[in-house]
N, C-alpha and C positions, 0 to 999 in steps of 0.2 A: 466527349464526357462520358456518354451511358458506355460507349465499349471499351470504356477506360476500367470503368468500374467495375463492368463483369467480369472483364479480364483480370482484374486484380485479385478480386476473389473468389474466380476458378484459379488461382496461382495458391493463395494461401490456402485452399483448400486441399488440393493438391499433397503440398508440402508437408501440411498436419497430416494426412492421409499417410503419406511413407516412412516418414517420421517416430508416427506413434509405436511406443513400444506394447509391450506384451500388460495384460493386466497388474496391477498393483506393481508395476515396476518404480524405483527411486530414480529421481532427477533433479537437476540443478535449473533452476532459472532465472534467467535476468529479465527484469523489469522494468524498460525506460521509458518512460513518456514524455512529454511534453509538458513543461510547466505552466506554473500561473498566467494566464495571459490577459493584459487588461491595457488595451491599444484606446485610440483616439475615437474608433469607433469600432464597437464590439457587433456580433452579431454570431448568427447563430452556430458556426464553426466554434465561439470561442464561450461558449454557453456549454458545448456538450465537451469541449478539453478541460473545462475550470470546475463543470461537474465531476469529473472522471479524476481529479485531483483532490475535489474535494472528500471524494469517496475514500479514496488512499488516504487522506490526511487522517480519516476518522479510524482507519487501522492502526493507523500509525498510534495515535492514541493510546487506543486498546491496551495496544502491547507494550506501549512507553509505559506507561502512568494506569491507567484501571486494571490490568492483570497485575502490573509490579506491585501498583498500591493492594492491593485484593490479597495477594500471595504472604504479604508481607504481616497482616494481620489474622491472617489464616495459619500462620507461622509462632506468630506472637511476636515478631521481632519490635525493638523498641527503634522510632524513628521519628521522623516529624513530616508530617503529612506536605504535598504539593497540588496547589492548584495549576490548573494549566487552560488554556482556550478552548473548550469543549462545541465543536464545529455542526453538535447534531440542530441545534435551530436551524441551520442553514440548511440541513440537504432534508430538514423538513421542509420547507420552503418549497424544493422542486420536487423531491416524492413522493410527500404526502399525498392524497385521497385526492384534491382538490388544488393539489399542488401547480407548479411550472409546466412541467412534463403532463401532467393531466391534462392541463386547459391548452396546451398546443396541440397535444394529439386528440383532442374533441375538435379543435375547430379543425384543424385538418381534413377531418372527416366529412364535415360539412359541405357541400357542393358548392354553398355560397360564401363560402366562409373564405374573408381577405385580411391581410395582415393589419387591418385599421381595427376588423372587428376583436382580432385577436389583441391590439390595445387595451380596448374598450373594456375587455377580460381582465387584462392584467393590470390596468393602472389602478392607482390607489390616490388616496387625499395630499398624499404627502409629496410632496416634490422629488420627484423618478426621473431621470434622464433613460428613455429608450431608443434604441433601435430596431425596428422590426422586419424592416423590409425586406420581404425575399424568405422570412422564417418558415411561411406556410409551405413553398412551392420545393424549398429545401427538404422539408420533414416528409412531404409528401412524395418527393422523387420518382416520379410518374414519367413514363414515357408518350412523346406526340405517338401519334396511331400511325401517322403517315411511317415516321422515320420505323419506329416497330415491323411494321411489318415491311421494311425493305431490309431489316435484319433477320427477320423470322426467314422470308424469301430467299437466302443467302447459299449458295453453289457451294460453300464452305462447310463441310461438314461441324468443326468447330465453332463456326461463327452459329450455326444454326443453335448447336445446342446449348450456347450461351444464354442465347433469348427464347427458347422452346417455351417453358414457365413464366416467362417474365411479361405480368400484366399490364394495359395501356392504361392511358388516363382516364378513358370513362368509364372502362372494363374490371372485369374482379381477378385476380389469381387465380388460374384453373388448374388443380393439380391432378395427376395421370389417375388418380381414382375417380375423377368425375366429379367430386365436390368442391363448392368454390367456397370460401373464405376469405375473410377481409384484408386486405394485405396490409403488413405491418407497415408504421412508419421507423423512419429512421432513426429518432428519439428513441422509442418503443424497442427496435433493435439495438441502438448502443445501449440501453438501461440495460437488457436483459443478457449484453454479453460481459456488461459491467459487474452484474451480479454472479455471472459463471467464474468470471474473473477472482472476485471476490473470496469464492467457496473454493479455490484451488488456493489462495493466499492462503487463509484460515486454517488448511490442512498441512502448513507448510509452517520449516521454520525459520522466518525472517532477519535477514539482517539488513540495515537499511544503510544506505549513501546517498546524504545530504548535498544538492549543486545551489551553491550559493554565486547569483549575480554580481559582478564589483557594482554595474550600472547599467543602466538602462539603454546606453547605445551602441553597446558591440564594439569599444572601444579599448584596445589595449592601454597600460600601465594607467589607468582610470580609477578610482576608487572613490565612490561614492558612500558613505556614511549612512547616510539617510535611508538609503535604500537597501543598503545590507543589512541594514537595523530592521528594517519593517520587513523584510524576510524569515530573520530570524525569528523574533515575534510571532509573527504570524506559523511559521511553521513548528513553531512549538522547543524550538530548539535552545532559549533561554530555561525552560522548564523543565527539559532532559539535563543540561547540565547539573539545575538545583538537585534533581533527583537523584544524580547520581554521585553526586558529592554528598549529598546526605544519606542516600540507602546504600545496601550493601547487590551490586549488581553481578556479583562472580560467585553462581554458588553449586556446589557439588554434593554429594550423597556421603554420610559419612564412608561409605564402604567403597566408592571411588576415588574418595581422599586417599584415605590409609592404602590403598592400591598406588597410588600414585607419588607418596612421599614418604613410605612406609623407612625407604633407603636412609633416608638423612639422617639418621640416629643407630648406633651402635647397640645400646643398652635393649635389654628384652620389653618389650611393648605392651600393655595390657592387650587383653584379647578384645572388648569391648571397641567397634569403633567407634562409636562417640566421645568417647574415653582417649581414644587414639587422638582423634582430630582435635579434640580441649589441649590435651598434652606439647603436640606438635605446635599448636596456633600460641598457648602461652608463653612459649619458648621466644616465640617473635616479638610478642606484646602480650606480656602479664595484666594490662592494663583492662584488656577486653574492649577496648574504643573502635578497634579496628577489626572487627570479629565478632559476629553470633551465631551461637545454633540453634536452629529451630527444636521444633517440639512435635512436630508431624513428617510421616513420611520419609523422616530419616535424611530431612535436607540440610546440608551446611552455608551458613549465608557467611562472605567475607569481603569487607571491603577491602579493594585495593586499589582505591584512588590515590591518596597519600602516600601509600608505601611504594607505589610504581610494583615493583614485582614481588611485594611481598617481603623478600630478604629471602626467601625458599631456596632461591639458586646462589645467593651470596653464602661464601666460605670466611665467617668472619668469626666475632667472640659472640656471636647471637647464637650461631651452631658448635659447641666447642665438640660435639661427637659426630659430627659429620662423616661419612665414610668418604676419604680421599679417592675411592676407587669407583664410588658410585656413578652413574648418566647422570650428566648437566640435566637438572629441572628446571624449568622456569615456569610461573604464572602469571603470563602476560597481563597487562592491564589493558584491561577490557572499555573501560571510560573512555 
């Protein structure tokens, strides 16, 4: 297992080094991780996997709910606020100074720390089911001295290089500069890499794809309504549908809207971009129920949920002045 782990880390590092682009390059990334895991027995691996999922759920909530509603208020858009399930308290329980990660790492660094002493620290007065067996050993991720010495004495340069800087169970990791530092635990490394991932995601323009399990048995042609509904509720999909139906999910600046759809009418349009947008959208919906114009940053807000493609690509009585020779333009339903 030790050899496999070191080889795996080496391969990932080499791949990242080879495919790394120049500074400030643009890229498209796909993040696909395990979903929430809740087995009959949940151990250290499930804790880390579910921690990552909670962190990504927080990111989803921020983009779909927090930032969306903040922008509505900033633009002066009239709409009904939506409540959603916030997982901030759950993350605080894991990440805070006296949270579960901190307690696990603290106990892992004690030479006499055991799974039982960890359990005593985590235990509360309420009825809680724990299975802490093996958590500290997995979190320490240390090597037996005899195995480590054997690998370090390998005649294969590749194996020697893999374990040259790996610390033993009783010692500390020694750096090439001659200084010593405490070996990071598995959970602390996982937390740091997760925070680095979130920093990368925060600098990107995200698109979310939700995968829902039809059942917990991994069987085809079997649909369990209770299992599906529970996933929809916890992932925030029900609230997402509400905010998409009640809000205005498609937004373009006045200038961009005018540039894209000015060919839809033949008559001369006003010079003012905001007036152009209002005239175009009034032709489709004079009631103003399916669209609103923002007041700052020149942002256009259009609710395209009920109208599907908003009628902008249709050639009918709503668009009597449509130029038949213009290119087909469609505003797709993004809800």
